[in-house]
VOPAGU-2260 file (C-alpha; in pm, 1 decimal, decimal comma):
REM VOPAGU-2260
SITE   aa  ch    i         X         Y         Z
SITE  UNK   A    0  -19293,7    8122,9   17887,1
SITE  UNK   A    1  -19143,4    7994,4   17561,2
SITE  UNK   A    2  -19263,0    7718,0   17335,0
SITE  UNK   A    3  -19236,3    7357,1   17456,0
SITE  UNK   A    4  -18908,9    7192,0   17354,6
SITE  UNK   A    5  -18869,9    6863,5   17165,5
SITE  UNK   A    6  -18515,1    6723,3   17169,4
SITE  UNK   A    7  -18359,1    6493,7   16909,7
SITE  UNK   A    8  -18064,7    6295,1   17048,6
SITE  UNK   A    9  -17835,6    6141,4   16785,4
SITE  UNK   A   10  -17558,6    5892,4   16787,8
SITE  UNK   A   11  -17322,3    6007,4   16510,7
SITE  UNK   A   12  -17116,4    5727,2   16355,0
SITE  UNK   A   13  -17334,2    5516,6   16121,1
SITE  UNK   A   14  -17636,5    5719,4   16229,7
SITE  UNK   A   15  -17566,0    6054,4   16062,3
SITE  UNK   A   16  -17240,1    5964,1   15883,1
SITE  UNK   A   17  -17160,1    5643,4   15698,1
SITE  UNK   A   18  -16885,4    5487,9   15914,8
SITE  UNK   A   19  -16665,1    5551,4   16219,8
SITE  UNK   A   20  -16555,7    5913,5   16192,9
SITE  UNK   A   21  -16185,7    5831,5   16249,9
SITE  UNK   A   22  -16192,6    5612,7   15937,7
SITE  UNK   A   23  -16237,6    5897,5   15689,5
SITE  UNK   A   24  -15912,5    6089,1   15738,7
SITE  UNK   A   25  -15741,7    6035,3   16075,2
SITE  UNK   A   26  -15659,0    5664,9   16045,1
SITE  UNK   A   27  -15539,1    5694,9   15682,8
SITE  UNK   A   28  -15313,5    5982,2   15796,4
SITE  UNK   A   29  -15129,2    5725,9   16014,2
SITE  UNK   A   30  -15073,2    5500,4   15714,4
SITE  UNK   A   31  -15311,0    5242,5   15864,0
SITE  UNK   A   32  -15634,1    5081,8   15748,8
SITE  UNK   A   33  -15939,0    5109,3   15975,5
SITE  UNK   A   34  -15917,1    4734,5   16035,8
SITE  UNK   A   35  -15556,6    4761,2   16155,1
SITE  UNK   A   36  -15623,5    5058,1   16382,2
SITE  UNK   A   37  -15934,2    4916,3   16549,6
SITE  UNK   A   38  -15776,2    4574,1   16594,8
SITE  UNK   A   39  -15485,4    4739,7   16776,1
SITE  UNK   A   40  -15708,5    4964,3   16988,6
SITE  UNK   A   41  -15952,5    4687,2   17082,2
SITE  UNK   A   42  -15672,0    4441,1   17154,7
SITE  UNK   A   43  -15493,5    4695,5   17373,2
SITE  UNK   A   44  -15814,4    4760,0   17563,5
SITE  UNK   A   45  -15886,2    4391,6   17622,0
SITE  UNK   A   46  -15529,9    4304,9   17728,8
SITE  UNK   A   47  -15516,7    4586,4   17979,8
SITE  UNK   A   48  -15883,6    4588,5   18081,2
SITE  UNK   A   49  -15920,3    4950,3   17973,2
SITE  UNK   A   50  -16250,4    5106,3   17874,2
SITE  UNK   A   51  -16277,3    5077,2   17496,8
SITE  UNK   A   52  -16313,0    5451,9   17442,3
SITE  UNK   A   53  -16009,5    5536,8   17655,2
SITE  UNK   A   54  -15818,0    5261,9   17474,1
SITE  UNK   A   55  -15878,4    5402,8   17126,0
SITE  UNK   A   56  -15795,5    5756,8   17244,5
SITE  UNK   A   57  -15465,2    5628,6   17387,7
SITE  UNK   A   58  -15378,1    5443,9   17067,4
SITE  UNK   A   59  -15450,3    5759,2   16864,2
SITE  UNK   A   60  -15182,8    5942,5   17060,4
SITE  UNK   A   61  -14938,1    5651,0   17071,1
SITE  UNK   A   62  -14955,8    5569,1   16701,4
SITE  UNK   A   63  -14928,8    5931,1   16593,7
SITE  UNK   A   64  -14617,5    5977,2   16810,1
SITE  UNK   A   65  -14464,0    5646,0   16703,4
SITE  UNK   A   66  -14504,8    5738,7   16337,5
SITE  UNK   A   67  -14392,0    6095,6   16399,6
SITE  UNK   A   68  -14725,6    6235,2   16286,3
SITE  UNK   A   69  -14843,7    6420,7   16597,0
SITE  UNK   A   70  -15182,1    6587,4   16572,2
SITE  UNK   A   71  -15339,6    6894,5   16727,6
SITE  UNK   A   72  -15698,0    6985,7   16800,3
SITE  UNK   A   73  -15699,8    7195,7   16483,6
SITE  UNK   A   74  -15584,8    6892,3   16281,4
SITE  UNK   A   75  -15875,0    6680,7   16406,7
SITE  UNK   A   76  -16131,9    6952,5   16335,4
SITE  UNK   A   77  -15991,6    6978,2   15982,5
SITE  UNK   A   78  -16029,2    6601,6   15937,8
SITE  UNK   A   79  -16401,0    6638,8   16015,1
SITE  UNK   A   80  -16442,0    6801,2   15674,9
SITE  UNK   A   81  -16402,0    6456,8   15516,1
SITE  UNK   A   82  -16706,6    6309,1   15692,3
SITE  UNK   A   83  -16965,1    6169,3   15450,7
SITE  UNK   A   84  -17323,5    6215,4   15563,3
SITE  UNK   A   85  -17621,1    5999,1   15475,1
SITE  UNK   A   86  -17862,1    6127,8   15207,3
SITE  UNK   A   87  -18070,9    6421,3   15327,8
SITE  UNK   A   88  -17885,5    6480,9   15655,9
SITE  UNK   A   89  -17763,0    6823,4   15544,2
SITE  UNK   A   90  -18118,3    6954,3   15493,8
SITE  UNK   A   91  -18283,3    6749,9   15771,5
SITE  UNK   A   92  -18235,2    6989,6   16060,6
SITE  UNK   A   93  -18381,5    7301,5   15902,7
SITE  UNK   A   94  -18679,7    7109,1   15768,7
SITE  UNK   A   95  -18757,3    6942,8   16102,2
SITE  UNK   A   96  -18709,8    7271,0   16291,6
SITE  UNK   A   97  -18957,4    7443,6   16060,8
SITE  UNK   A   98  -19207,7    7161,0   16094,6
SITE  UNK   A   99  -19182,6    7174,5   16473,7
SITE  UNK   A  100  -19236,8    7550,9   16476,6
SITE  UNK   A  101  -19552,1    7501,5   16266,8
SITE  UNK   A  102  -19676,8    7262,6   16538,4
SITE  UNK   A  103  -19604,2    7515,3   16814,2
SITE  UNK   A  104  -19289,0    7350,0   16950,5
SITE  UNK   A  105  -18918,5    7433,2   16945,3
SITE  UNK   A  106  -18695,7    7155,2   16814,1
SITE  UNK   A  107  -18340,7    7111,3   16944,5
SITE  UNK   A  108  -18072,3    6866,4   16830,5
SITE  UNK   A  109  -17799,0    6703,6   17041,3
SITE  UNK   A  110  -17517,3    6458,7   16967,3
SITE  UNK   A  111  -17439,0    6171,3   17208,8
SITE  UNK   A  112  -17138,4    6001,3   17052,6
SITE  UNK   A  113  -16844,9    5779,9   17143,6
SITE  UNK   A  114  -16659,5    5943,0   16855,6
SITE  UNK   A  115  -16458,5    6263,6   16886,5
SITE  UNK   A  116  -16609,2    6605,4   16943,2
SITE  UNK   A  117  -16320,5    6765,7   16753,8
SITE  UNK   A  118  -16397,3    6573,0   16434,6
SITE  UNK   A  119  -16770,4    6638,7   16466,6
SITE  UNK   A  120  -16695,2    7011,8   16500,0
SITE  UNK   A  121  -16528,0    7000,7   16159,5
SITE  UNK   A  122  -16834,3    6849,2   15991,0
SITE  UNK   A  123  -17070,5    7062,3   15784,9
SITE  UNK   A  124  -17357,3    7007,6   16032,3
SITE  UNK   A  125  -17180,7    7091,5   16361,0
SITE  UNK   A  126  -17367,2    7421,5   16390,1
SITE  UNK   A  127  -17703,2    7243,7   16397,3
SITE  UNK   A  128  -17654,4    7104,0   16748,1
SITE  UNK   A  129  -17737,6    7276,7   17075,2
SITE  UNK   A  130  -17467,3    7062,8   17237,3
SITE  UNK   A  131  -17222,9    6796,4   17122,8
SITE  UNK   A  132  -17157,2    6531,7   17387,4
SITE  UNK   A  133  -16870,9    6321,9   17255,5
SITE  UNK   A  134  -16528,8    6196,9   17357,2
SITE  UNK   A  135  -16268,3    6472,4   17361,7
SITE  UNK   A  136  -15903,4    6531,5   17444,2
SITE  UNK   A  137  -15756,0    6794,0   17676,3
SITE  UNK   A  138  -15476,4    6980,6   17495,4
SITE  UNK   A  139  -15160,4    7150,7   17618,5
SITE  UNK   A  140  -15058,7    7507,2   17530,2
SITE  UNK   A  141  -14924,9    7382,7   17195,7
SITE  UNK   A  142  -15254,4    7220,9   17102,5
SITE  UNK   A  143  -15123,5    6866,5   17158,2
SITE  UNK   A  144  -15353,7    6606,3   17323,3
SITE  UNK   A  145  -15232,0    6508,0   17670,4
SITE  UNK   A  146  -15531,9    6360,0   17854,3
SITE  UNK   A  147  -15892,7    6255,5   17791,2
SITE  UNK   A  148  -16129,7    6539,9   17869,9
SITE  UNK   A  149  -16442,1    6329,8   17821,9
SITE  UNK   A  150  -16485,2    5963,0   17732,4
SITE  UNK   A  151  -16837,2    5869,3   17623,2
SITE  UNK   A  152  -16902,9    5495,9   17623,7
SITE  UNK   A  153  -17244,5    5343,9   17558,6
SITE  UNK   A  154  -17363,4    5355,5   17921,8
SITE  UNK   A  155  -17209,4    5697,8   17988,8
SITE  UNK   A  156  -17439,8    5834,7   17717,4
SITE  UNK   A  157  -17733,7    5805,0   17956,9
SITE  UNK   A  158  -17607,0    6084,5   18184,5
SITE  UNK   A  159  -17646,5    6328,3   17896,6
SITE  UNK   A  160  -18011,6    6231,5   17857,1
SITE  UNK   A  161  -18061,5    6348,1   18215,9
SITE  UNK   A  162  -17864,0    6666,7   18148,4
SITE  UNK   A  163  -18087,7    6751,4   17853,2
SITE  UNK   A  164  -18396,8    6661,8   18057,3
SITE  UNK   A  165  -18300,9    6907,4   18333,6
SITE  UNK   A  166  -18130,1    7167,8   18116,2
SITE  UNK   A  167  -17798,0    7119,3   18300,5
SITE  UNK   A  168  -17572,7    7101,3   17995,5
SITE  UNK   A  169  -17231,0    7173,8   18154,0
SITE  UNK   A  170  -17054,4    6837,5   18200,2
SITE  UNK   A  171  -16856,3    6974,4   18495,2
SITE  UNK   A  172  -17176,0    7063,4   18685,9
SITE  UNK   A  173  -17274,2    6749,4   18874,6
SITE  UNK   A  174  -17432,2    6921,9   19173,9
SITE  UNK   A  175  -17716,4    7087,1   18982,9
SITE  UNK   A  176  -17766,5    6769,5   18780,4
SITE  UNK   A  177  -17822,8    6569,2   19099,6
SITE  UNK   A  178  -18037,0    6827,3   19277,2
SITE  UNK   A  179  -18398,6    6725,2   19321,6
SITE  UNK   A  180  -18625,6    6892,1   19067,6
SITE  UNK   A  181  -19005,0    6863,0   19026,0
SITE  UNK   A  182  -19101,5    6689,3   18702,1
SITE  UNK   A  183  -19302,1    6985,2   18574,6
SITE  UNK   A  184  -18999,4    7216,3   18600,7
SITE  UNK   A  185  -18770,5    6997,8   18389,4
SITE  UNK   A  186  -18678,1    7170,8   18065,6
SITE  UNK   A  187  -18732,8    6880,1   17823,7
SITE  UNK   A  188  -18968,5    6607,2   17951,2
SITE  UNK   A  189  -18861,7    6254,9   17856,0
SITE  UNK   A  190  -19187,6    6223,6   17659,8
SITE  UNK   A  191  -19051,1    6500,7   17432,5
SITE  UNK   A  192  -18728,9    6316,9   17343,0
SITE  UNK   A  193  -18645,9    6117,6   17029,9
SITE  UNK   A  194  -18327,0    5909,5   17029,6
SITE  UNK   A  195  -18182,1    5804,9   16693,9
SITE  UNK   A  196  -17906,5    5542,4   16673,0
SITE  UNK   A  197  -17787,5    5246,2   16471,7
SITE  UNK   A  198  -17687,4    4960,5   16698,0
SITE  UNK   A  199  -17637,0    4786,1   17027,9
SITE  UNK   A  200  -17416,4    5062,3   17171,0
SITE  UNK   A  201  -17732,0    5277,6   17168,2
SITE  UNK   A  202  -17943,2    5029,9   17366,2
SITE  UNK   A  203  -17915,4    5196,2   17712,0
SITE  UNK   A  204  -18043,2    5527,3   17574,1
SITE  UNK   A  205  -18305,7    5353,5   17362,8
SITE  UNK   A  206  -18431,3    5165,4   17669,2
SITE  UNK   A  207  -18453,5    5494,5   17859,4
SITE  UNK   A  208  -18670,1    5641,2   17586,0
SITE  UNK   A  209  -18900,5    5338,8   17587,5
SITE  UNK   A  210  -18924,2    5334,5   17968,3
SITE  UNK   A  211  -18983,1    5707,8   18019,6
SITE  UNK   A  212  -19223,4    5784,9   17737,5
SITE  UNK   A  213  -18989,9    5908,5   17463,2
SITE  UNK   A  214  -18931,1    5748,4   17124,7
SITE  UNK   A  215  -18639,1    5541,9   16992,7
SITE  UNK   A  216  -18560,0    5508,0   16622,3
SITE  UNK   A  217  -18292,3    5287,4   16465,4
SITE  UNK   A  218  -18148,9    5361,8   16122,2
SITE  UNK   A  219  -17959,0    5108,5   15915,4
SITE  UNK   A  220  -17742,2    5043,0   15613,3
SITE  UNK   A  221  -17775,8    4712,3   15431,1
SITE  UNK   A  222  -17485,3    4558,5   15622,4
SITE  UNK   A  223  -17635,9    4617,2   15966,6
SITE  UNK   A  224  -18002,6    4564,5   15887,6
SITE  UNK   A  225  -18010,2    4228,3   16068,4
SITE  UNK   A  226  -17877,9    4383,2   16389,5
SITE  UNK   A  227  -18133,9    4662,4   16375,5
SITE  UNK   A  228  -18414,9    4412,7   16310,1
SITE  UNK   A  229  -18305,8    4238,0   16628,9
SITE  UNK   A  230  -18337,1    4567,7   16819,0
SITE  UNK   A  231  -18694,9    4599,8   16693,4
SITE  UNK   A  232  -18777,4    4236,7   16770,4
SITE  UNK   A  233  -18647,3    4274,3   17125,9
SITE  UNK   A  234  -18848,2    4588,8   17188,2
SITE  UNK   A  235  -18544,4    4815,8   17211,4
SITE  UNK   A  236  -18675,5    5059,7   16948,8
SITE  UNK   A  237  -19012,6    5183,6   16831,0
SITE  UNK   A  238  -18921,5    5209,4   16461,8
SITE  UNK   A  239  -18645,6    5118,5   16215,0
SITE  UNK   A  240  -18574,8    5286,7   15880,7
SITE  UNK   A  241  -18303,4    5300,3   15615,1
SITE  UNK   A  242  -18052,6    5578,6   15690,8
SITE  UNK   A  243  -18212,8    5816,1   15440,5
SITE  UNK   A  244  -18313,1    6154,8   15580,8
SITE  UNK   A  245  -18456,7    6304,5   15264,7
SITE  UNK   A  246  -18801,3    6460,9   15253,0
SITE  UNK   A  247  -19098,5    6227,5   15197,7
SITE  UNK   A  248  -18912,7    5914,1   15313,0
SITE  UNK   A  249  -19081,9    5689,5   15569,0
SITE  UNK   A  250  -18835,1    5822,1   15829,2
SITE  UNK   A  251  -18928,7    6182,9   15752,5
SITE  UNK   A  252  -19302,6    6110,5   15763,9
SITE  UNK   A  253  -19283,8    5913,4   16089,4
SITE  UNK   A  254  -19072,4    6174,3   16267,4
SITE  UNK   A  255  -19323,0    6442,1   16167,1
SITE  UNK   A  256  -19604,8    6227,5   16306,9
SITE  UNK   A  257  -19410,8    6186,5   16632,2
SITE  UNK   A  258  -19366,9    6563,5   16656,9
SITE  UNK   A  259  -19742,0    6610,2   16597,8
SITE  UNK   A  260  -19819,0    6357,7   16870,9
SITE  UNK   A  261  -19577,1    6517,6   17117,6
SITE  UNK   A  262  -19715,9    6865,2   17047,2
SITE  UNK   A  263  -20075,6    6752,1   17097,7
SITE  UNK   A  264  -19992,0    6554,8   17411,8
SITE  UNK   A  265  -19816,7    6860,7   17553,4
SITE  UNK   A  266  -20120,8    7078,6   17490,8
SITE  UNK   A  267  -20350,1    6823,9   17656,8
SITE  UNK   A  268  -20123,5    6806,6   17960,8
SITE  UNK   A  269  -20113,5    7186,0   17982,4
SITE  UNK   A  270  -20494,7    7197,9   17973,3
SITE  UNK   A  271  -20511,5    6926,7   18239,4
SITE  UNK   A  272  -20279,5    7129,5   18462,6
SITE  UNK   A  273  -20480,0    7447,1   18407,5
SITE  UNK   A  274  -20799,3    7272,1   18516,7
SITE  UNK   A  275  -20617,0    7123,6   18814,7
SITE  UNK   A  276  -20496,1    7466,4   18923,8
SITE  UNK   A  277  -20844,6    7615,8   18883,2
SITE  UNK   A  278  -20992,9    7346,9   19104,2
SITE  UNK   A  279  -20718,4    7403,0   19357,1
SITE  UNK   A  280  -20771,0    7076,9   19538,9
SITE  UNK   A  281  -20740,8    6774,6   19310,8
SITE  UNK   A  282  -20794,3    6623,2   18969,9
SITE  UNK   A  283  -21115,5    6482,8   18835,4
SITE  UNK   A  284  -21135,3    6107,5   18910,0
SITE  UNK   A  285  -21126,7    6002,9   18544,0
SITE  UNK   A  286  -20811,1    6210,1   18483,7
SITE  UNK   A  287  -20593,4    6038,4   18741,8
SITE  UNK   A  288  -20299,6    5873,7   18568,7
SITE  UNK   A  289  -20407,7    5991,4   18224,3
SITE  UNK   A  290  -20072,5    6146,7   18140,1
SITE  UNK   A  291  -19837,9    5969,4   18378,2
SITE  UNK   A  292  -19482,9    5944,6   18240,6
């Protein structure tokens, strides 16, 4: 049996990178400002009662065709090279992985994003993630986008928490995801999950963490500090920190303490289960409910 797994689940835009990922290179390539593009996409969605993610994906295709600047999957991946990450993000993953290993746990990283998988794949950190769950196009034989392959809105993100919990990572596999599974056979217990986001679109996942025993962390830039403070005040998150991932920041220190706590809790639960199995017929009265999730 391998080491216990701790999973970090990240939003991407304004959590790991500084703004919406389309703003860096894709929208300028259309000769538009981010404000113009998002106003058009959001207005189109509202007028036609279309999910906001599907609306922006449609406008990406429509605007690129209208301006005779069609894009391919390869083009979008290339545009991911322009993403600007917050301080310390580049080194964060290796450092946290090493710290987890020193505590006797394996750390994994996942993206849960309403942005585009293709752009994320072009970023310098794409190889750090076990899986990237993000909106994505389906492409024809010429590499042109023709249909949404996956659209990840803020409530759809929650299904991926369950996928990570059960280890059913293939988005086309719904049967295994919905099969009944004993809690102790689930690959990543909810208590071993840390969700990191920046705003209200992350609230459903943050609430899941709080309800099921995981941890929720909000990061902020100066312009969205008030919104993140509201998340903390409303009990949506456990902690809030500036979006600075460098070593020896308060974020770094707190995450390491969370990993320590999760590792110790896991060892206590394992010992509890060993004693339970040895007894063969029940738990000691003062242990009932001690580690309920």
